[in-house]
KEMIRO-836255 format. One record per residue (C-alpha): residue number from 0; residue in one letter; x, y, z. Coordinates in nm, 3 decimals, m for minus. Example, Ala and Ser with C-alpha at 12.3 -4.5 7.8 and 13.67 -1.06 7.14 Angstrom:
! KEMIRO-836255
(0, "A", (1.230, m0.450, 0.780))
(1, "S", (1.367, m0.106, 0.714))
//
This chain:
! KEMIRO-836255
(0, "M", (m3.320, 1.147, 0.493))
(1, "K", (m3.560, 1.133, 0.202))
(2, "L", (m3.422, 1.297, m0.107))
(3, "K", (m3.629, 1.439, m0.390))
(4, "T", (m3.526, 1.445, m0.751))
(5, "N", (m3.636, 1.643, m1.051))
(6, "V", (m3.640, 1.329, m1.268))
(7, "P", (m4.007, 1.227, m1.262))
(8, "R", (m3.989, 0.897, m1.446))
(9, "L", (m3.753, 0.678, m1.640))
(10, "S", (m3.692, 0.774, m2.000))
(11, "V", (m3.832, 0.538, m2.260))
(12, "L", (m3.481, 0.435, m2.362))
(13, "F", (m3.370, 0.374, m2.007))
(14, "A", (m3.686, 0.175, m1.939))
(15, "A", (m3.577, m0.074, m2.204))
(16, "V", (m3.235, m0.105, m2.042))
(17, "L", (m3.398, m0.155, m1.703))
(18, "L", (m3.591, m0.457, m1.824))
(19, "T", (m3.262, m0.637, m1.886))
(20, "V", (m3.155, m0.567, m1.530))
(21, "V", (m3.488, m0.640, m1.367))
(22, "L", (m3.461, m1.018, m1.397))
(23, "F", (m3.163, m1.009, m1.164))
(24, "S", (m3.275, m0.750, m0.911))
(25, "V", (m3.573, m0.639, m0.711))
(26, "F", (m3.820, m0.459, m0.936))
(27, "S", (m3.919, m0.123, m0.792))
(28, "V", (m4.296, m0.086, m0.785))
(29, "E", (m4.544, 0.164, m0.659))
(30, "A", (m4.723, m0.002, m0.375))
(31, "K", (m5.053, 0.146, m0.277))
(32, "E", (m4.992, 0.356, 0.030))
(33, "T", (m5.256, 0.373, 0.304))
(34, "N", (m5.155, 0.652, 0.538))
(35, "I", (m5.509, 0.787, 0.575))
(36, "N", (m5.801, 0.563, 0.664))
(37, "K", (m6.174, 0.587, 0.606))
(38, "R", (m6.246, 0.801, 0.912))
(39, "G", (m5.955, 1.038, 0.844))
(40, "D", (m5.691, 0.905, 1.085))
(41, "L", (m5.346, 0.979, 0.951))
(42, "V", (m5.007, 0.816, 1.011))
(43, "W", (m4.667, 0.940, 0.897))
(44, "V", (m4.296, 0.951, 0.980))
(45, "E", (m4.098, 1.254, 1.094))
(46, "W", (m3.724, 1.307, 1.082))
(47, "D", (m3.613, 1.421, 1.431))
(48, "G", (m3.254, 1.501, 1.337))
(49, "N", (m3.132, 1.149, 1.410))
(50, "D", (m3.385, 0.904, 1.269))
(51, "Y", (m3.746, 0.864, 1.161))
(52, "E", (m4.021, 0.832, 1.421))
(53, "L", (m4.389, 0.748, 1.380))
(54, "Y", (m4.683, 0.985, 1.442))
(55, "L", (m5.060, 0.941, 1.446))
(56, "Y", (m5.338, 1.197, 1.404))
(57, "Y", (m5.663, 1.079, 1.564))
(58, "K", (m5.967, 1.293, 1.645))
(59, "G", (m5.775, 1.619, 1.639))
(60, "T", (m5.480, 1.495, 1.847))
(61, "V", (m5.128, 1.412, 1.730))
(62, "T", (m4.957, 1.126, 1.915))
(63, "Q", (m4.593, 1.025, 1.878))
(64, "I", (m4.605, 0.647, 1.849))
(65, "T", (m4.233, 0.567, 1.852))
(66, "D", (m3.938, 0.733, 2.028))
(67, "N", (m3.614, 0.543, 1.988))
(68, "A", (m3.270, 0.561, 1.828))
(69, "Y", (m3.366, 0.365, 1.516))
(70, "N", (m3.554, 0.427, 1.193))
(71, "D", (m3.927, 0.350, 1.185))
(72, "N", (m4.045, 0.345, 0.825))
(73, "S", (m4.328, 0.264, 0.584))
(74, "P", (m4.631, 0.299, 0.815))
(75, "Q", (m4.976, 0.184, 0.701))
(76, "I", (m5.310, 0.225, 0.882))
(77, "N", (m5.637, 0.034, 0.853))
(78, "D", (m5.993, 0.155, 0.910))
(79, "K", (m5.981, 0.047, 1.275))
(80, "G", (m5.680, 0.269, 1.339))
(81, "E", (m5.433, m0.019, 1.369))
(82, "I", (m5.088, 0.074, 1.238))
(83, "V", (m4.815, m0.147, 1.098))
(84, "W", (m4.461, m0.048, 1.003))
(85, "M", (m4.105, m0.170, 0.962))
(86, "G", (m3.864, m0.066, 1.234))
(87, "H", (m3.491, m0.112, 1.255))
(88, "D", (m3.371, m0.292, 1.570))
(89, "G", (m3.003, m0.213, 1.527))
(90, "H", (m2.946, m0.523, 1.316))
(91, "D", (m3.221, m0.541, 1.055))
(92, "F", (m3.582, m0.437, 0.994))
(93, "E", (m3.864, m0.604, 1.185))
(94, "I", (m4.243, m0.566, 1.165))
(95, "F", (m4.431, m0.379, 1.438))
(96, "L", (m4.802, m0.332, 1.515))
(97, "Y", (m4.972, m0.053, 1.709))
(98, "S", (m5.319, m0.141, 1.832))
(99, "K", (m5.525, 0.011, 2.116))
(100, "G", (m5.227, 0.207, 2.245))
(101, "I", (m4.991, m0.093, 2.256))
(102, "I", (m4.689, m0.165, 2.033))
(103, "T", (m4.627, m0.531, 1.951))
(104, "Q", (m4.315, m0.655, 1.771))
(105, "I", (m4.450, m0.909, 1.522))
(106, "T", (m4.119, m1.044, 1.389))
(107, "D", (m3.783, m1.108, 1.556))
(108, "N", (m3.532, m1.275, 1.327))
(109, "D", (m3.203, m1.223, 1.145))
(110, "Y", (m3.363, m1.105, 0.820))
(111, "S", (m3.500, m0.773, 0.701))
(112, "D", (m3.881, m0.776, 0.702))
(113, "R", (m4.011, m0.504, 0.471))
(114, "R", (m4.309, m0.310, 0.336))
(115, "P", (m4.593, m0.439, 0.554))
(116, "Q", (m4.958, m0.399, 0.455))
(117, "I", (m5.259, m0.434, 0.688))
(118, "N", (m5.628, m0.493, 0.612))
(119, "A", (m5.944, m0.408, 0.804))
(120, "K", (m5.929, m0.742, 0.990))
(121, "G", (m5.583, m0.664, 1.123))
(122, "Q", (m5.416, m0.923, 0.900))
(123, "I", (m5.063, m0.819, 0.805))
(124, "I", (m4.845, m0.920, 0.511))
(125, "W", (m4.485, m0.837, 0.430))
(126, "S", (m4.186, m0.960, 0.232))
(127, "T", (m3.868, m1.086, 0.397))
(128, "D", (m3.525, m1.048, 0.240))
(129, "K", (m3.356, m1.387, 0.281))
(130, "G", (m3.044, m1.274, 0.098))
(131, "G", (m2.928, m1.315, m0.259))
(132, "Q", (m3.230, m1.317, m0.486))
(133, "Q", (m3.481, m1.462, m0.238))
(134, "Y", (m3.772, m1.269, m0.090))
(135, "D", (m4.044, m1.464, 0.091))
(136, "I", (m4.396, m1.353, 0.180))
(137, "Y", (m4.544, m1.390, 0.527))
(138, "L", (m4.891, m1.344, 0.675))
(139, "Y", (m4.977, m1.252, 1.035))
(140, "S", (m5.333, m1.336, 1.134))
(141, "K", (m5.487, m1.385, 1.480))
(142, "G", (m5.149, m1.404, 1.649))
(143, "T", (m5.002, m1.658, 1.407))
(144, "I", (m4.737, m1.605, 1.138))
(145, "T", (m4.775, m1.815, 0.822))
(146, "H", (m4.492, m1.858, 0.572))
(147, "I", (m4.675, m1.813, 0.239))
(148, "T", (m4.392, m1.853, m0.012))
(149, "D", (m4.057, m2.032, m0.012))
(150, "S", (m3.967, m2.056, m0.379))
(151, "G", (m3.601, m1.958, m0.356))
(152, "Y", (m3.674, m1.663, m0.585))
(153, "L", (m3.809, m1.310, m0.556))
(154, "D", (m4.164, m1.301, m0.419))
(155, "E", (m4.234, m0.937, m0.356))
(156, "S", (m4.474, m0.644, m0.344))
(157, "P", (m4.756, m0.828, m0.164))
(158, "Q", (m5.097, m0.660, m0.136))
(159, "I", (m5.388, m0.779, 0.080))
(160, "N", (m5.760, m0.703, 0.053))
(161, "A", (m6.034, m0.693, 0.317))
(162, "K", (m6.110, m1.064, 0.265))
(163, "G", (m5.752, m1.166, 0.335))
(164, "Q", (m5.669, m1.247, m0.027))
(165, "I", (m5.306, m1.177, m0.110))
(166, "V", (m5.150, m1.096, m0.446))
(167, "W", (m4.784, m1.055, m0.540))
(168, "S", (m4.531, m1.067, m0.821))
(169, "G", (m4.297, m1.367, m0.810))
(170, "Y", (m3.998, m1.472, m1.016))
(171, "D", (m4.032, m1.828, m1.156))
(172, "G", (m3.676, m1.873, m1.281))
(173, "N", (m3.756, m1.713, m1.616))
(174, "D", (m3.960, m1.400, m1.550))
(175, "H", (m4.205, m1.248, m1.302))
(176, "E", (m4.560, m1.386, m1.278))
(177, "I", (m4.867, m1.287, m1.072))
(178, "Y", (m4.980, m1.509, m0.784))
(179, "L", (m5.290, m1.512, m0.564))
(180, "Y", (m5.326, m1.660, m0.215))
(181, "S", (m5.684, m1.724, m0.108))
(182, "K", (m5.818, m1.951, 0.169))
(183, "G", (m5.486, m2.130, 0.209))
(184, "T", (m5.431, m2.197, m0.162))
(185, "I", (m5.181, m2.033, m0.400))
(186, "T", (m5.296, m1.985, m0.760))
(187, "Q", (m5.059, m1.876, m1.036))
(188, "I", (m5.262, m1.618, m1.228))
(189, "T", (m5.020, m1.564, m1.518))
(190, "D", (m4.789, m1.808, m1.698))
(191, "N", (m4.603, m1.660, m1.994))
(192, "D", (m4.260, m1.549, m2.112))
(193, "Y", (m4.308, m1.184, m2.017))
(194, "G", (m4.260, m0.991, m1.695))
(195, "D", (m4.577, m0.927, m1.491))
(196, "Y", (m4.532, m0.669, m1.216))
(197, "D", (m4.695, m0.442, m0.958))
(198, "P", (m5.025, m0.624, m0.885))
(199, "H", (m5.305, m0.458, m0.689))
(200, "I", (m5.622, m0.623, m0.559))
(201, "N", (m5.958, m0.477, m0.461))
(202, "G", (m6.222, m0.596, m0.214))
(203, "K", (m6.387, m0.819, m0.475))
(204, "G", (m6.065, m1.004, m0.554))
(205, "E", (m6.012, m0.830, m0.889))
(206, "I", (m5.645, m0.782, m0.974))
(207, "V", (m5.466, m0.535, m1.200))
(208, "W", (m5.100, m0.534, m1.299))
(209, "M", (m4.860, m0.422, m1.568))
(210, "R", (m4.682, m0.652, m1.814))
(211, "Y", (m4.379, m0.587, m2.028))
(212, "D", (m4.466, m0.734, m2.370))
(213, "G", (m4.118, m0.703, m2.521))
(214, "H", (m4.182, m0.350, m2.640))
(215, "D", (m4.355, m0.157, m2.362))
(216, "F", (m4.579, m0.201, m2.058))
(217, "E", (m4.949, m0.284, m2.091))
(218, "I", (m5.226, m0.310, m1.827))
(219, "F", (m5.409, m0.634, m1.745))
(220, "L", (m5.714, m0.715, m1.532))
(221, "Y", (m5.811, m1.045, m1.364))
(222, "S", (m6.177, m1.075, m1.270))
(223, "K", (m6.388, m1.386, m1.200))
(224, "G", (m6.121, m1.616, m1.335))
(225, "I", (m6.074, m1.427, m1.663))
(226, "I", (m5.772, m1.218, m1.770))
(227, "T", (m5.850, m0.913, m1.983))
(228, "Q", (m5.583, m0.706, m2.155))
(229, "I", (m5.697, m0.348, m2.101))
(230, "T", (m5.433, m0.170, m2.310))
(231, "D", (m5.262, m0.272, m2.634))
(232, "N", (m5.065, 0.011, m2.791))
(233, "D", (m4.716, 0.149, m2.850))
(234, "Y", (m4.713, 0.354, m2.530))
(235, "I", (m4.591, 0.279, m2.179))
(236, "D", (m4.891, 0.203, m1.954))
(237, "E", (m4.782, 0.144, m1.596))
(238, "Y", (m4.851, 0.152, m1.222))
(239, "P", (m5.222, 0.065, m1.222))
(240, "Q", (m5.452, 0.103, m0.920))
(241, "I", (m5.801, m0.046, m0.885))
(242, "S", (m6.103, 0.066, m0.684))
(243, "D", (m6.353, m0.161, m0.511))
(244, "K", (m6.592, m0.090, m0.800))
(245, "G", (m6.341, m0.224, m1.050))
(246, "Q", (m6.234, 0.110, m1.196))
(247, "V", (m5.867, 0.114, m1.295))
(248, "V", (m5.638, 0.416, m1.314))
(249, "W", (m5.279, 0.434, m1.437))
(250, "E", (m5.005, 0.645, m1.598))
(251, "R", (m4.949, 0.644, m1.974))
(252, "H", (m4.651, 0.786, m2.156))
(253, "D", (m4.784, 0.924, m2.484))
(254, "S", (m4.435, 0.965, m2.641))
(255, "N", (m4.426, 1.319, m2.506))
(256, "D", (m4.506, 1.298, m2.135))
(257, "Y", (m4.712, 1.104, m1.880))
(258, "E", (m5.090, 1.134, m1.872))
(259, "I", (m5.359, 0.981, m1.646))
(260, "C", (m5.596, 0.719, m1.786))
(261, "L", (m5.912, 0.560, m1.643))
(262, "Y", (m6.077, 0.227, m1.731))
(263, "S", (m6.442, 0.212, m1.628))
(264, "K", (m6.724, m0.005, m1.763))
(265, "Q", (m6.496, m0.145, m2.036))
(266, "T", (m6.412, 0.205, m2.164))
(267, "I", (m6.075, 0.383, m2.146))
(268, "T", (m6.082, 0.759, m2.084))
(269, "Q", (m5.769, 0.974, m2.095))
(270, "I", (m5.822, 1.210, m1.801))
(271, "T", (m5.534, 1.450, m1.870))
(272, "D", (m5.390, 1.587, m2.193))
(273, "N", (m5.119, 1.845, m2.141))
(274, "A", (m4.746, 1.910, m2.181))
(275, "Y", (m4.655, 1.798, m1.827))
(276, "D", (m4.588, 1.469, m1.652))
(277, "D", (m4.897, 1.353, m1.458))
(278, "M", (m4.803, 1.076, m1.216))
(279, "G", (m4.891, 0.870, m0.910))
(280, "P", (m5.270, 0.837, m0.956))
(281, "Q", (m5.481, 0.701, m0.670))
(282, "I", (m5.854, 0.622, m0.691))
(283, "N", (m6.122, 0.573, m0.425))
(284, "S", (m6.450, 0.380, m0.428))
(285, "K", (m6.636, 0.690, m0.555))
(286, "G", (m6.418, 0.704, m0.865))
(287, "Q", (m6.240, 1.021, m0.748))
(288, "I", (m5.878, 1.035, m0.866))
(289, "V", (m5.581, 1.230, m0.733))
(290, "W", (m5.234, 1.267, m0.882))
(291, "Y", (m4.937, 1.504, m0.893))
(292, "T", (m4.808, 1.692, m1.197))
(293, "Y", (m4.446, 1.784, m1.260))
(294, "K", (m4.426, 2.143, m1.392))
(295, "G", (m4.046, 2.174, m1.409))
(296, "G", (m3.782, 2.274, m1.155))
(297, "Q", (m3.918, 2.215, m0.805))
(298, "K", (m4.281, 2.267, m0.900))
(299, "Y", (m4.514, 1.969, m0.849))
(300, "D", (m4.889, 2.033, m0.812))
(301, "I", (m5.177, 1.818, m0.687))
(302, "Y", (m5.492, 1.760, m0.896))
(303, "L", (m5.831, 1.604, m0.828))
(304, "Y", (m6.069, 1.445, m1.080))
(305, "S", (m6.426, 1.416, m0.954))
(306, "K", (m6.752, 1.393, m1.148))
(307, "D", (m6.579, 1.461, m1.483))
(308, "T", (m6.415, 1.778, m1.348))
(309, "I", (m6.043, 1.838, m1.285))
(310, "T", (m5.956, 2.069, m0.995))
(311, "Q", (m5.605, 2.200, m0.930))
(312, "L", (m5.553, 2.186, m0.554))
(313, "T", (m5.205, 2.340, m0.521))
(314, "D", (m5.024, 2.618, m0.705))
(315, "N", (m4.694, 2.715, m0.549))
(316, "P", (m4.328, 2.693, m0.659))
(317, "Y", (m4.248, 2.389, m0.445))
(318, "Y", (m4.284, 2.011, m0.434))
(319, "N", (m4.637, 1.879, m0.371))
(320, "E", (m4.629, 1.502, m0.409))
(321, "D", (m4.757, 1.156, m0.319))
(322, "P", (m5.128, 1.238, m0.276))
(323, "Q", (m5.366, 0.985, m0.121))
(324, "I", (m5.745, 0.988, m0.111))
(325, "N", (m5.977, 0.803, 0.123))
(326, "A", (m6.333, 0.676, 0.072))
(327, "K", (m6.482, 1.009, 0.184))
(328, "G", (m6.274, 1.215, m0.058))
(329, "L", (m6.026, 1.349, 0.200))
(330, "I", (m5.689, 1.407, 0.033))
(331, "V", (m5.347, 1.425, 0.196))
(332, "W", (m5.004, 1.490, 0.048))
(333, "E", (m4.646, 1.590, 0.122))
(334, "G", (m4.549, 1.948, 0.042))
(335, "Y", (m4.229, 2.148, 0.069))
(336, "D", (m4.280, 2.485, 0.240))
(337, "G", (m3.944, 2.642, 0.152))
(338, "N", (m3.779, 2.500, 0.462))
(339, "D", (m3.879, 2.135, 0.495))
(340, "Y", (m4.155, 1.889, 0.411))
(341, "E", (m4.494, 1.920, 0.581))
(342, "L", (m4.825, 1.737, 0.540))
(343, "Y", (m5.140, 1.890, 0.396))
(344, "L", (m5.508, 1.796, 0.403))
(345, "Y", (m5.779, 1.887, 0.151))
(346, "N", (m6.134, 1.865, 0.282))
(347, "K", (m6.430, 2.008, 0.092))
(348, "A", (m6.238, 2.281, m0.091))
(349, "T", (m6.030, 2.376, 0.216))
(350, "I", (m5.657, 2.307, 0.248))
(351, "T", (m5.514, 2.268, 0.597))
(352, "Q", (m5.142, 2.246, 0.673))
(353, "F", (m5.137, 1.942, 0.894))
(354, "T", (m4.784, 1.971, 1.035))
(355, "D", (m4.574, 2.283, 1.095))
(356, "N", (m4.227, 2.229, 1.236))
(357, "D", (m3.859, 2.238, 1.142))
(358, "Y", (m3.841, 1.869, 1.052))
(359, "D", (m3.931, 1.668, 0.744))
(360, "D", (m4.268, 1.491, 0.762))
(361, "F", (m4.330, 1.212, 0.511))
(362, "F", (m4.572, 0.927, 0.456))
(363, "E", (m4.274, 0.706, 0.383))
(364, "D", (m3.901, 0.753, 0.435))
//
């Protein structure tokens, strides 16, 4: 089962230690989750007492997509309502697709295929654990699987945009660099002696990522063939997200706690300034931002930034975490109700408890 912890982020000291380890292990990143699509369809996993199963909310109806004896994890949904996830087959994880009421097993091999992403065209990407320190990236498009990388190193955390462009972080034998796959060609975006991690790409092909510069993490942007360093300070700037308009949002540790920052029209704005940890920001094409704030103990609250105004959406003594926002401004998150985890929806100032049962409901296991 999914376990929560009261440790919101790595300490600054531990972060430095982690960078020594990261060259020899899979770097943990915050992939952009897509559990709610443009029209408000929602996909999630529910613990049934034995394993995780997949559920879909569509036009007011909840449908159980999977019902088996294995774990089905990490679901993602596109704007057409197609769902992709990784499911265990008793031996390893494989990739599955749900489209028009039919489940199709995309992969069937002796490796673990993990963390799939799907775009509006139904193209799917994932990383495959080949053992040791090798992860390869694969693309499924129009019924065909293409082996994108085979470097012998870690190629991980792939993201795909609506045009089918793919970005990932890959180890080159020295450190991690950023790579782009577009129209059958791989381009190495970065080439330096530092670690570049956690890339995200928008519909225009603009890419953001974080780089460890030997002291802390900074944020970088690639647009129209040019790399721009957005931050350059003594703070930790990490886990950037980018909207289709090119606005970038991320977390910054200000030596006291984590705050939310926004880059828009070449200007950086610090959105929050408080004594709490503000984390996990997500941004939509309207420039609306959601995040969760750690208040101590079990208290995590959800906040929304829209039109220069911050609105606190939750205020209870429990966990409220992992918010996501779609293009229309609908917000969903996981919340503990005193018994288990349920899902909540915010729509035009109204909060609706989406699930209500005795099991844990999560966006991701």
